[in-house]
C-alpha positions in Angstrom: 26.2 6.7 4.3 24.3 7.7 7.7 20.8 9.1 7.1 18.2 11.1 9.2 14.7 11.5 7.9 12.7 14.9 9.0 9.0 15.1 8.5 7.5 18.7 8.8 4.0 19.4 9.6 1.6 20.1 12.4 -0.9 17.7 11.0 1.9 14.9 11.7 2.6 16.1 15.1 -1.0 16.1 16.3 -1.8 12.5 15.0 -4.0 13.9 12.1 -2.1 12.2 9.3 0.0 9.1 9.8 3.8 9.6 9.1 3.9 7.1 6.1 6.4 9.1 4.6 9.3 8.3 6.7 8.4 4.5 6.7 8.5 4.6 2.9 11.7 6.6 2.5 13.3 4.4 5.4 12.7 1.1 3.7 13.7 2.6 0.1 17.0 3.7 1.7 17.8 0.7 3.3 17.3 -1.3 0.0 20.1 0.6 -1.4 22.4 0.3 1.6 21.8 3.6 3.2 21.9 3.2 6.9 18.9 5.1 8.4 19.7 6.1 12.0 16.8 8.2 12.9 13.6 10.0 12.0 12.0 13.1 13.5 8.9 15.1 13.2 8.6 18.9 13.6 5.9 21.4 13.7 5.3 24.3 11.0 7.5 26.8 13.3 10.5 28.3 11.9 12.7 28.2 15.1 12.0 24.4 15.6 12.7 23.5 12.0 15.9 25.5 12.1 17.0 23.9 15.1 16.4 20.4 13.8 18.3 21.2 10.4 21.2 22.3 12.7 21.1 19.2 15.0 20.9 16.5 12.1 23.2 18.0 9.6 26.0 18.0 12.3 25.4 14.5 13.0 24.5 12.7 9.8 25.9 12.6 6.1 22.3 12.7 4.6 19.4 14.4 5.4 15.9 13.8 3.9 13.1 16.5 4.4 9.5 16.1 3.6 6.7 18.6 3.9 6.1 22.2 4.0 6.9 23.0 0.4 3.4 23.9 -0.6 2.1 27.5 -1.7 0.1 28.4 1.5 1.1 30.5 4.4 2.2 27.6 6.6 4.5 26.1 4.2 7.8 27.6 5.2 10.2 24.7 4.6 11.7 26.5 1.5 12.3 29.8 3.6 14.1 28.0 6.3 16.2 26.3 3.8 17.2 29.5 2.4 17.9 31.0 5.9 19.9 27.7 7.0 22.2 27.7 3.9 22.3 31.5 3.8 21.5 31.6 0.1 18.7 33.3 -1.9 15.6 32.3 -4.1 16.1 32.3 -7.9 13.5 31.3 -10.7 14.1 28.1 -12.3 13.0 28.1 -15.6 12.4 24.4 -16.1 10.3 24.3 -12.9 8.3 27.1 -14.1 7.4 25.5 -17.4 6.5 22.4 -15.3 4.1 24.4 -13.4 2.3 26.1 -16.4 2.1 22.9 -18.0 0.5 21.3 -15.0 -2.2 24.0 -15.0 -2.6 24.0 -18.6 -3.2 20.3 -18.8 -6.1 20.5 -16.1 -7.6 23.7 -17.7 -7.1 25.7 -14.5 -5.8 29.4 -14.2 -2.1 29.7 -13.2 -2.0 32.0 -10.1 1.2 34.2 -9.0 1.2 32.0 -5.9 2.0 28.9 -7.8 4.3 30.8 -10.1 6.2 31.6 -7.0 6.7 28.0 -6.4 9.3 28.3 -9.4 11.6 30.3 -6.9 14.3 27.6 -5.6 17.3 28.2 -3.5 20.3 29.1 -5.5 22.4 26.6 -3.9 20.2 23.7 -5.0 19.6 21.4 -7.7 15.9 21.5 -8.2 14.2 18.2 -8.3 11.3 18.5 -11.1 7.8 17.5 -9.9 5.5 15.9 -12.9 2.9 15.1 -10.2 2.5 18.5 -8.6 3.7 22.1 -8.5 6.3 22.1 -5.6 9.9 21.2 -6.8 12.1 19.3 -4.6 15.6 20.3 -3.7 19.1 18.5 -3.7 21.8 20.4 -1.9 25.6 19.2 -1.5 27.5 21.0 0.9 30.6 20.2 3.1 30.5 16.6 2.1 26.7 16.4 3.1 23.6 15.9 1.2 20.4 17.6 2.1 17.4 16.7 0.1 13.7 18.3 0.7 10.7 17.1 -1.1 6.8 17.7 -0.7 4.9 16.0 1.7 2.2 14.7 -0.5 3.1 11.0 -0.6 2.8 10.5 -4.6 4.8 13.6 -5.4 7.5 12.5 -2.8 7.7 8.7 -4.2 8.0 10.2 -7.8 10.9 12.3 -7.0 12.6 9.4 -4.8 12.0 6.9 -7.5 13.1 9.0 -10.7 15.9 11.3 -9.1 16.9 10.7 -5.5 17.4 7.2 -5.4 19.3 6.9 -8.5 21.5 9.6 -7.7 22.2 8.4 -4.1 22.9 4.8 -5.3 25.6 6.2 -7.7 27.3 7.7 -4.7 27.2 4.6 -2.6 30.2 2.4 -2.2 28.7 -0.8 -1.5 30.8 -2.8 0.9 28.4 -6.0 0.9 26.0 -7.6 -1.6 22.5 -7.8 -0.3 19.6 -9.0 -2.2 16.1 -8.8 -0.8 12.7 -9.7 -1.5 9.1 -9.4 -0.1 6.7 -12.3 -0.1 2.9 -11.3 0.4 0.8 -13.6 2.6 -2.9 -13.6 3.5 -5.3 -15.9 4.9 -3.2 -16.9 8.0 -2.3 -15.2 11.2 1.2 -14.1 11.6 1.9 -16.6 14.8 0.4 -19.5 12.7 2.7 -18.5 9.7 5.6 -18.5 12.1 4.7 -21.9 13.5 4.1 -23.5 10.0 7.8 -22.3 9.0 9.5 -24.3 11.6 13.0 -23.7 12.7 13.9 -20.2 11.3 17.7 -20.4 11.9 17.9 -23.6 10.0 15.7 -22.1 7.3 17.6 -19.0 6.8 21.2 -20.1 7.5 22.4 -17.1 8.9 20.2 -14.8 6.6 17.3 -12.5 7.7 13.5 -12.6 7.6 11.2 -9.9 9.2 7.3 -10.5 9.6 5.6 -7.2 8.9 1.8 -7.6 9.5 -1.1 -5.5 8.1 -4.8 -5.6 8.0 -4.7 -7.6 4.5 -1.8 -10.1 5.9 1.8 -10.3 6.4 4.7 -9.2 4.3 7.6 -11.5 4.9 10.8 -9.3 4.0 13.9 -11.8 3.2 17.6 -10.3 3.3 20.3 -12.4 1.9 24.0 -11.7 1.9 26.7 -13.1 -0.5 30.0 -12.5 -1.9 28.7 -12.0 -5.4 25.1 -10.7 -6.4 24.7 -13.9 -8.3 25.4 -16.1 -5.1 23.3 -13.9 -3.0 20.4 -14.5 -5.5 20.9 -18.1 -5.7 20.7 -18.5 -1.8 17.4 -16.2 -1.9 15.9 -18.6 -4.4 16.7 -21.5 -2.6 15.3 -20.0 0.5 12.1 -18.9 -1.0 11.5 -22.4 -2.5 11.7 -23.8 1.1 9.2 -21.2 2.2 6.8 -21.9 -0.8 7.1 -25.5 0.1 5.8 -24.8 3.7 3.2 -22.2 3.3 2.9 -21.5 -0.7 -0.8 -21.8 -0.6 -0.9 -18.5 1.4 1.7 -16.5 -0.8 -0.3 -14.5 -3.2 2.4 -12.2 -4.7 5.6 -10.4 -4.1 7.0 -6.8 -3.7 4.3 -4.2 -4.2 1.6 -6.9 -5.7 -2.0 -6.3 -4.6 -4.3 -9.3 -4.2 -6.8 -7.4 -6.6 -3.9 -7.2 -9.4 -2.9 -10.9 -9.0 -6.8 -11.9 -9.2 -7.2 -9.6 -12.2 -4.3 -11.3 -14.1 -5.6 -14.7 -13.5 -9.1 -14.0 -14.6 -7.6 -12.3 -17.8 -5.7 -15.0 -18.5 -8.4 -17.4 -18.3 -10.8 -15.2 -20.2 -13.3 -15.3 -17.2 -16.0 -12.8 -16.3 -16.6 -11.9 -12.7 -19.8 -10.4 -10.8 -20.1 -9.4 -7.2 -22.9 -9.0 -4.7 -22.0 -7.2 -1.5 -23.7 -6.5 1.4 -21.6 -5.7 4.8 -18.6 -4.7 2.5 -20.6 -1.8 0.7 -19.0 -2.0 -2.7 -15.4 -2.2 -1.3 -14.5 -5.5 -3.1 -15.8 -3.8 -6.6 -13.9 -0.7 -5.7 -10.6 -2.7 -5.2 -11.4 -4.5 -8.4 -11.9 -1.4 -10.5 -9.0 0.2 -9.2 -7.3 -2.2 -11.9 -6.7 -0.5 -15.2 -8.6 -2.5 -17.7 -11.0 -4.2 -15.1 -13.8 -4.1 -17.8 -12.0 -7.2 -19.7 -13.0 -9.4 -16.5 -15.6 -7.4 -14.4 -19.3 -7.4 -15.5 -21.0 -6.0 -12.6 -21.1 -5.6 -8.9 -24.3 -4.9 -6.9 -24.8 -3.6 -3.3 -27.6 -5.7 -1.8 -27.6 -4.2 1.6 -31.2 -4.9 2.7 -33.1 -8.2 2.8 -35.5 -6.8 0.2 -32.6 -6.3 -2.3 -31.1 -9.7 -1.6 -34.7 -11.0 -2.6 -35.6 -8.7 -5.6 -32.2 -8.5 -7.2 -30.4 -11.9 -6.5 -33.5 -13.9 -6.0 -32.4 -15.2 -2.6 -35.2 -17.0 -0.8 -37.4 -15.2 1.7 -37.8 -18.4 3.5 -33.9 -18.8 3.7 -33.6 -15.3 5.3 -36.4 -16.0 7.6 -34.9 -19.2 8.7 -31.3 -18.8 8.7 -30.9 -15.0 8.8 -29.3 -12.6 6.3 -25.9 -13.4 7.8 -25.7 -17.2 7.1 -23.9 -19.5 5.0 -27.2 -20.6 3.1 -28.0 -16.9 2.1 -24.5 -16.0 1.0 -24.6 -19.0 -1.1 -27.6 -17.9 -2.8 -26.2 -14.5 -3.1 -23.3 -16.0 -5.1 -25.5 -18.0 -7.0 -27.9 -15.3 -7.9 -25.4 -12.7 -9.1 -23.9 -15.3 -11.3 -27.3 -16.1 -12.7 -28.5 -12.5 -13.3 -25.3 -11.4 -14.6 -24.4 -14.5 -16.9 -20.9 -14.4 -15.7 -18.4 -17.3 -15.0 -17.9 -16.6 -11.3 -20.3 -14.8 -8.9 -19.2 -13.9 -5.3 -21.5 -13.0 -2.5 -20.4 -11.2 0.9 -22.6 -10.8 3.9 -21.8 -10.2 7.5 -21.8 -8.4 10.8 -19.3 -5.8 10.9 -20.2 -4.2 14.2 -20.2 -2.3 16.5 -24.0 -3.2 16.5 -26.0 -6.0 15.0 -24.6 -8.9 16.7 -26.5 -11.7 18.6 -25.8 -14.4 20.9 -25.0 -16.7 18.3 -23.7 -14.3 15.6 -20.9 -12.0 17.0 -19.3 -8.8 15.6 -16.9 -9.6 12.8 -18.7 -12.8 11.6 -18.8 -12.8 7.9 -19.8 -15.3 5.2 -18.5 -15.4 1.6 -19.8 -17.5 -1.2 -18.4 -18.2 -4.5 -20.2 -19.9 -7.4 -18.7 -20.9 -10.8 -19.7 -23.5 -13.3 -18.6 -26.4 -11.3 -19.1 -25.4 -7.5 -21.3 -23.3 -5.3 -19.6 -23.1 -2.0 -19.5 -20.7 1.1 -17.1 -20.0 3.9 -17.2 -18.5 7.4 -14.8 -16.0 8.7 -14.6 -14.5 12.2 -12.7 -11.1 12.2 -12.3 -8.7 15.0 -14.5 -5.9 16.4 -13.3 -2.8 14.3 -15.9 -2.1 11.6 -13.6 -0.4 9.1 -10.8 -3.1 9.4 -13.6 -5.8 9.1 -14.3 -4.5 5.8 -10.8 -4.4 4.8 -10.5 -8.1 5.9 -13.6 -9.2 4.3 -12.7 -7.8 0.9 -9.2 -9.4 1.1 -10.7 -12.8 2.3 -13.2 -12.7 -0.8 -10.4 -11.9 -3.2 -8.2 -14.7 -1.6 -11.1 -17.1 -1.9 -11.4 -16.1 -5.5 -7.5 -16.5 -6.1 -7.6 -20.1 -4.8 -10.6 -20.9 -6.7 -8.9 -19.8 -10.1 -5.6 -21.5 -9.1 -7.3 -25.0 -7.8 -5.9 -24.6 -4.2 -8.1 -25.6 -1.6 -9.5 -23.4 0.9 -9.8 -25.7 4.1 -8.1 -23.5 6.7 
């Protein structure tokens, strides 16, 4: 099955919004052995949309469209679908009830504009949307499948996972058996990771591995083919064990794990309490931790001690240490970790301080210099990191490094590289 993905929206064309939908859909389709042959972006203009519908439906078996299904004047995808397939709009009672419930739960007044979203093309099977008000549309005609979904990522993903992917998978005649796995790596650059794995061809034995870097690390995507699913899975397990033997200390999770989820499980399993003192990251580490449901089981407090005075008053960092070494130093961050552990009474304290840029650097302390400290009942240590010159990326990288330092501490993995 050959597929094409269309993303609709002026905001995508002008770069105001990154086209993450197409990437996500492409990966999920590939996982069920749909061949994605292309993606395209068109603006909120009827003539362009209609032309693109014609072009791709002539060329491909499967077309997936996201965007333009909302209730406002510039959401014209539904009208284009009606005109393209020469059909008409009808009310779907299930969709209407979904919309009414959506507003009722939120205590909001249902408007006619939103009620009108229950009108769907008569030719389609509606895809219900528990996360929003715009339904999706599944259309089969002339041995082609045409799918339209909202552009809001959480709504699109919900439709894909609960309706679209299972339905597509049931229609696909799989000629080959593939199994896939994503291993998530942090704390090591992509090039160094590649070097440590040695001879890749020998490691994979004809199978595939892709390196997908991001601001938090590298996703290693393994794809293994076999005559049976069991054989393919056995080979994948064998390759994974070889990889872990070479770079296992850097692998923190798999598939869609986040480092904060991994750390949360470790802290809960061990019955430990955590407190964090942040300077340069401005609360980002605490934010990531509290994204985890049930974080109150292990997270006692987080404080943002941005100024020198806050470090002294709240964490009892020595004024002499700040004057002698500077607020961005190993000595100060070690005292920050020790101080937050002491004032909170927690098992583990973490401190972070740094120069994220673009200002604040000196000859000896460049932009991207970050120190992270960790203190528990056995050790009180600190480590220096040097990131890049992008302030927001540096915040992400510093938060990731702090969580990785904590993960390794909990697992007893040395952090000497």
